[in-house]
N, C-alpha and C positions, 0 to 999 in steps of 0.2 A: 480462413475460418477462425473465428474467435471462440475462445474457451473461457468460461466463467470460473474463476478461482475464488471461492468464498472461504475466508479464514475467520476463526473465532476472534472477537474483540479482545480477549485475553492475550492472544498471541500478538496482536498488532496494537496493543495499547499505547506504545510509543510512537505510533504512526499518526496519531490524532492530528488532523489537519487544522483543528481549531486553534492549536498553538501558533499557527502561522497566519490565520485569517479569522474573520468574524464569522461565527456560526451560532446556531441556536444552542442554549444551555443543555438541551436534551441530546444533542449530537454526540457527546462523549460517551453516552450509554448505548448508542446504536452500534450494531455490527459493522465491521469494515468489509467491503467486497472489492475484489480486484478483477478486472476483466482485462485480458491480454491476449495477443495472438499466440505467444509462447511463454512458457515458464521453465525454468531449470532450477533445481535444488540440490544442494550438497549437504547431506546430514552430518557429515563430519566437521566441515568448517562452519556450518550454519548460514551459509550464504544462499539466498534465493533471489533470482533475477527474473523479473517480468519484462518482456519486451514486445514491441510492435503494438501501436495503438492502446497504450496502457490507460485505463480508466480506474481510478481509486475513488470509492464513495463511502461516506460515513454520514448518515442522517441527510442533512440539507447540503452538505459540503461535497465538492468533487475536485479531483486533481487529474489533469490530463498530462501525459508525458510520453516520450518515445520509450524510455526505460525507467524501471524502478528497481532499486536493489535493496534488500533488507538483510541485515545481519542479526542472527539470533543466538542467544546463549541461555540455556535452561528454559526454553520456551518464552523468552522475553526478547523483544526487539531492542537491540543495543545501538543500532545504526540504521539509518535509511537515507537514500539519496534518489532523487528524481533527476533525470538528465536527458539531454537530447536537444534537437533544434527547437522543439516547441514544448515548453513546460508551462502549464496554465493552471492557476488556482481558481 
């Protein structure tokens, strides 16, 4: 069963896929949504891990992955990593 995890663009501003691939100019102002089978979050360490059929969308851009890990400090993403057998932009 898949759960839809929607996060505000402010929180994921560092995740903008447009830095990695071509997208529309308006994509950067669109909200980021993350759909995954599971999500775990540690508020103390700031590590959130999405796993199982992860789909990250922002505007016209998508990223598919087995796992996406975000590290946040003061509500800003400082590190992000997509990993697994299949990672596709």
